[in-house]
N, C-alpha and C positions, 0 to 999 in steps of 0.2 A: 675482305667480300670482293670480291668479281665483279665488275662491272663492265660493260662493251667498251671502256677505253682502255681495258685492260688488253683487249686483245689488238689495239691499233700499235700499242707497245715495240711488241717484237717487229714491227714496221716501219717502226722510227728514220731508220736510217731509205729505204727507199722513197718513203714521204718526203723527208726533205728535197733528196734530186727529188722526183718531183714538185714539191711547191719549185725550188730554185728551176728548173725547163720552166716550169708556167708561167711563172714570175719574168724569167725571160723572153719566152715569145708574146707574151701580155706586155712587157711593155715596149716593144718591136714593134708590136700592132698600134701604139700610141702615136708613133712617127708617124705614120703616114697623113695626118689632116696637116699636120705643120710640113710637111715634103708639099703633098699640094698646094697649100698655101705662097711659098718659096716660089716654086713655079709660075703663079696664076701670078704673084702681084712682081715680082723683079722678074724671073726668066722673059718670060712672055710680053713683057711692056718693054724690056733691054731687045729683044731680038736677038735674046742669047738663046738659039738651038740648039748647041753644045750641052749650053748649060741644062735643057730641059731635056733634052736626054740622057745625060747625066742622071741629073733626078732621077729621072723616070724611071731609069736603070736601077734606081737605089731603091725606091719604091717597090718595085716591084720584087729585087732580094727580101725588102724586110718582109711583104706578105709572104711571101715562100719562108721565111723564118718563121714566123708570126704562124704560118698553118701550119708546117712541120712539127715544130714546138708543143703547138695546143695539142697536134696526133702522138704524138711519143708517151704525152704530157699525162691523153688520157687513155692511151693504154698502159702506164702504167697503175693508173687510179682502182680498171677495169679486174689488174693484175692484184694488188693491194687489198681492195676489201672482196672479191674474192677467196684472198689466201683469209682473210680474216672468219669470214660469215663461213667457212669450211670449218675453221677451231670453233667456232661458239656455238656452231650445230654440234659438232662433236663434242666439245663439251656441254651443252646442255641436253643431249641425248645421254649423255655417263649418270648426268645431275641424277634426271629421273628415272635412270634405271636403279639410283639407289634414295630414291627416296621412299621413306615409311608408305605403309598400306593408308594411313590415316591421315598422311598428307595428297597422298594421289585419290583421295575422296574425299577431303577440302577443294583441288584445285579442276576435278574430275575430267575422265578422258578425252573430253573434245578442248579442252581449255589447253592443254598439254597440247595436244595435235594442232593446233592450232598455231601454238606459237613456235614449236620447231618446224612449221613451212610458211603460213604469212606470216609472220611477226621475223622469225631473222630475214628470209627476204625483204620489206618494210627496210630491217636496218641495211641490207646489204641497199638500196639503193639510198638510204641514208649518207652511208661513208664515202659509197661509189660521188655521189651529188656533190658530196660534201666538199672534197678537193677539189670537182672540177670547176665547180661555178663558185667554191669558198676562198680560192685564190683571183680566178680571172675576174669576176663581180668587181670587187673591193678596191684589186687595184684600177680595173676600167671605170669605178666611177670615180675614186679621187684621184687618179690620173687628169683622166678628162677632168676635171673642176681646179682642178691646179694650174695644168697645159690651158685654158678658156680663161683664166683669171688671169691668165700671163699677157693673157692673148688679146682680151677684151674685157677690162673689169666691170665695166657699165651695165652689158650683157648677162655676165655672168652673174650678177646681183636677180633677175628675172629671175635663171635655175635657183639660187642658191635659198632662194622665196620659199618657192616649192617644194626642197628637200627636208622641215620638221612637220608637215602635213603628210604626207608618203612615209618617213617616219614612226609617225605615230596610228598608219591604217596598217603598216606591216608587224608591229609593234603587239596591236592589240588582237590583230585577226590570228597570229601567234601565239599567243597566251590561251584565246580562247579555241584555239585548235588543235594542243594536246589533249586534253579530257575528253573533245570531241571525238576523236578518231583514238581513243581508249577505248568508249560506249561502241565504238563501229567493229571493234575488235573481240569485246563481249557478244553482243550481237550475233559477228560470226560464228565464235564459239555455240552459239546455240544450235547457229542451221547444221554446224558440223554435229555438233550431237544427233538434230532428228535424223540426218542423211543418213550415220552408222546406226542408226536404231530401224527406220528402214530396209539399210542394209540385210541387219542381222536378222531380222523378221518377215524380212520380204514374203515365205513363202505363208506363214500363219496373217499376214495381211490378205493375201491374196486368197486364201481358204476362206477366211471370214468372210470375205467381199468386203473388204473397208478401204481400200484403195480411193474413193471418193471422202472419205474423214481425210483420210491420211495424206491425201493431196492439197486440202484444206486446212489442214494445220499448219503444213508444208509451204500452203501460201500465207497464212501468217506470221511463222516468223520469217521468212522472205520481203515483205513487207515491211516488215519494224525492222530490218537490214537496211533496205535501199530507204525506208526513209532517217532514219540515221548519218546513213551513207550519205543523203541528199541537203540533210543539215548543215554537214559537216563540208561537203564541198561548199555549196553555194557559201556559209562562212570563209572561208577561204578565196572562193571566187571574185572575190569583190578585190581583191590586194588588182590583179592582174587588170581591171579594167578602170579603174579608179589610179590607178597609176601610169596609165594609159593618156587616163581625157586630162589628170594633171603637166603632166610634161606635155603631152600635145597642143595648150593651151598659151603653154610653155614656150613652149616651140614657133608658135602663130605670134606672141608676143614679140618673141628674138626676130622674127623674123621681118617684122615693120616698126618695129626701132634699129634694127642691122640696115635696112632700106631707107630712113630717114637719116641716120648716121652717117651712110655714105652720098645721099645726094646733099649733105652738111661740108661732104672732105674728111670728116672727122674719122674715117677711118675705111680700109681698102675691101672691093669687092674678094677678092682672093680668104681674105682675112675674114669674112663672113660667113663664106661658103666652107672656113675649115673650121670654122665657129659652129657652124652649122651640124658636121660630120662629128664634132665632138658630142655637141648634144644629140644628136645622133645613139654613140657612143653609150652616152651615160644611159639614153632613157633604154636601152638597153640591156647595158647591167643592172638600172635598180628593177628592170625585167624578173635577170633571173634572180637577182636577190630576194622577190617573193615569190618565183618559183621553189627557191632554195628553201625559203623559209614554210609553205607548204611541204615539202619532202622532210624540213626536218620534224615538222609537225606530228607526220605521220611513224619518222624513223622511232623519232624519242615517243610516241606512246607502248612501239612494241619494243623499242628496246629496255623502259619497267622493267614492261611484263614478262620479260627473259632473263633481267634481274633481281625478280622477282620467285623464281624460280633458284637461279641461281646463287642466292642468297639467306635462301632455308638452310634456320642452320639442323643440322642432322639431332633428327629426334628422337633417335635409340642408341642410347649411348655405349660405343664399344669399347672392349677389353683393348689394352696392347696386349702386341702378340708374343705369342713364346711359352708359357708359361706351360708345363705341363702336368695335366688333368687322367692320373690312374684310374682304370674302370672301380670303380666300387657295385654292391650287391644289389642295390638298388641301380637301376639303368636309369629311371626316366618317374619323377615323383611331383606332381601339384599338390601344392601346400595353401590351402583355402584359399581357392584364387578368384577374384568375382573382376567383371570387366563390363565397361558399357563402350559400344559407339559412340555413345553421342553425349556421354557423361551425366546422365541424367536418370535413365531404367537400367537398374543394370540388364547386360543379356546372357552374362553368365553368374552365377551366381555362391560360395563356397564350395568351391572344387577342391575334390582332397582325394587322389589315388598314387599308388608307386604301382611300379615292376620293375621286375626282374632280368636280368638279361634272357633274353630268348622268349620271351612271353608275349601270351596275346592279351589285348584288351579289345574289345569289343565294346563299340556306344550306338543305341539304338535308340529311336522317342522318335514324336512326331515332326514334324517337318519346322523349323523354326524355333528347338527348341534348348538349340546349343553347339548343337553338334560339331558344326565346322568350325562352329569358334572357338572349340578349345587346340582344334589340330593349329589354326591358325593363330594362338598362343603358343602351340609349342613353336613351331615354325619362328616365330619372331616377328612373323609381320605386324605385330600388335605387343604393347607391353601392355602386363596386368594392372588394372588401379589399386587390388589392395594383391597379398600372398606374394608368394614365390615357386617358381619354377625350376625342380634345379634336371640335368643331366649327368651322371654319375657325381653323383653329390655338389656338382658346379653350379650354381646360379648361370642365366643364359646369361645377364647382361653381363658375366665373369669371364665367356667364351667370343670369342673372335668368330666374325662372321663366317672366315673360307670353314674353320674349328667347326663349328653349328652346321655349319647347311652340307659337307663333305662327308655326314654320317649320313642325311636323308636320302630316303627314296619315295615323290609324293608322286601323288596319284590326284589331284583333285577335282570336285565336284564338277565344276562346270573348267571341263582344262581344254588345252587348244592343240592341234598341230599345225608345221608350217607348209607352206608348198614349194616344199621341197622331198625326199626317196625319203623309203620308210627307214633305210638305212641311218642317214641323217634325224632323222626324227629319233630315234632313239639313244641315239649317238647324242645329239644335242650338245658336240661340241666338246666333246669329255674324251678323253682316250683311253676306247672303251676299246678291248680287244676285239677281233668276229669270235675266238672260242666262245668269250661274255657276252656277247649278241644274240650266235644262236644259243645256247642258252637261255639266257633271258625270254628269246619267242618261243621257245619248247614249255618255260616253266606257266608261260601267259596264256598257252594254250593258242598263239598267233599262229599255227601251221600253216592256214589260207596262203601265209604272205611269201612262202616256196608257191604257191599254184598260178601266182602271179606273173605281167612277162618282167621278166629280169627279176624277180623274187625281190632281195632286199631292194634292191635299186630298183625299184619301182615306182612311180614320182606319184605325189598327193596331190592334188589339186588345194588350193585356199582354205584351211581347216579341215582340210579330209573331206572332203564333199562326195569321192569318191571312194569312199569304203561307209561302209554301213556301221549306223550306231554302236552296236559289239563289235565290231572288226575295228574300230576307231580307239572303243576301251580298252582293248587287249593289247595296240600298238603299245598305250600310255601305259598299263600295265609294262611291260615290255620296257621302255624306257627307266619307267623307277628303278626297274630290278639290275641292268645291265652293268652301273657299277656296285651289285654286290654292299647294298648300303648291311649299314649294323642297328637302324630306329626307320622303319616301313610307315610308311602315312599313307592310307587308304580309305577314299571320302567317295563314299557312294564309288565303288569302282566297276562294282559290277550289275549295276541296273540294270541295262540293256543286256545282259546276257540269260542266255535259257538256261534251268536248272542243272542241266549238266554239267554242261562248260564249268559254268561256275561251282558246283563241287569239282571238277577233276579239277580247278586252277586251288581253289583252296588246298585238295590234298599236294598237288603242286609247291604249291608254297613252304605245308610243311616240310613236307620234303625234300626240298634243296635249300629253303629260306630260314629251317627253323631254330635256324641258332641271331636270326637277327629279330628286336623286339619290333611287333608287330602292331598299329595303333586299327582298327577295324572298323567304319563306319561305316553302318546300311539300314537301311529300310525291312531287310530282311532277317527272319529271326534265323533262317538256316544258314544267315552267313555268317552268327556270333555264335553259334549255339556250342560252340565246340570251343567259344577262345578262354583262356584259363579265369580271366574277371571279366565282368560282363556290365557295364554303365546302361542305366536304364533313366530317362532324363526326359524332362518335360519343365516350359517353359523355366529354362537356364539352370534347372535345378538339378543335382542329382536325386533322384525318387527313390531306387534303386541300386544295391551293388551287389554280384557274387557269382556264385555259375548259373550253369544252366538248370540247374537241377534245384536252388536254393531259390533265386527267382522266380520258379514257377510257384514256389512254395510261397515267399512269402511277398512278393510283387504283385497286384491285379493287375496291371498295365500291363508288365510283360505276358502275365498268366492271359488276361485278356489276346494280345496279340497271335501267343501259341495256337489258340484255339479258332482263331481266324485266320490264319494260314498255314497250318500245320493241321488242324483237325482233329481228328483224334489219334493224332502220334505224339500232341502236347500229352496226354496224360499220364 
């Protein structure tokens, strides 16, 4: 199973070189106070001006080397973290694309979006800062303590006495920080979801004059996020002030004890000045460690959320590649299929039917009767809880994803259009020849495309907002037909069409794609009445099955629909 560390392994060579440069620059930086002490206590007291210039020049060279090493190492850490984040985000997006519908339902779209954006950004910052501070801070801390011990053991004891308290502070706050920042990200998920809902429903919100209510609900979500963020930040903010207070107190004690030792002749002023420089270096190193733990807490919380998605097991078992499945007389068969989204109350129960090649199945029934669920099961967005679904006599789990989806042409009930040209929306990344594209436009009754400026190259807005509802549906139908599918699934694809266009579309489908097996979900009796088999569904069950004429005689609900929609034509 992949973790975030997996994405650092390809960069191991560059990271090793970066660490080496960082270590070298940091070690050189540690030499500066010792050189200063030598200048003050030896060269200056002896009047050795050439020695002062030599050691001063060496200090300047060390400062330049330390600066250059840190600049190069920091640049390399940025490059490494960027490559790691690109690969992580790419694989996370690929994993999200292969999640089952049930897994997406559990994660929620808002959470997935948050993990792809803010969580990967937090991981990027963690990887970058850990490379910059994770080497520099410990070397400055330990190196400063070791050098100061050799220089002034008595004064170093003051510093060492402060370390346990500082260590406990950092460990406590980091242990508390990871769960807190996890809850912050969860609150951010809720905010993203609320923004998505408002953006998608902006028109109806204005139409119903609910802007004030939505602002109030958003304010509640925003305040919840701010409260959790404040709690986490305050907890982590304790580290830096407490660290500064303890170390500055220690620094004041060092100054007093150092002055006393100088007055007693136990040490030299240059040594005290160098020790104070090392103390400042150690102080800054500890502050860097505290900042590093804050960044680690955020990044670790985000990394766990990302790994949760990457490590999700495949929920729909896939067959191995390549087995030949010759066509059978029965193209599609449902055998006593039962399915529930929440695994408590069945959404569809005991669904059975079979279709031969080229036949058309119409499914009609009230809203929520399970019509779209039947199509979702056939597309294997979900696996049934009971029963089996077969294509050409082969159970769906025995077909690879490529084998199954290459057969399908689909229009979903709530489908989408990309912010791209009409041509690319119809092709949708497939190798569709121009002739096939034009035939699909003709069959879908989408002649309006040719009247647009640029024809099929006319650019669409996000979600196709610069087309009417009927025009959007015809572009979607053209997309489903462009690859000449063997199995055509149309989920309420003509609800926005006028009756004349709807009739012309159904006639064109029979003429041009009559060899394709078609399953048509509709609310209109006129859309399904010519089907070879019609299923009437209610409450997730089939309450009527047969042709139009048979159902008028045997199914009261269908007969009522005919009277309501067709009037005298139902007789």
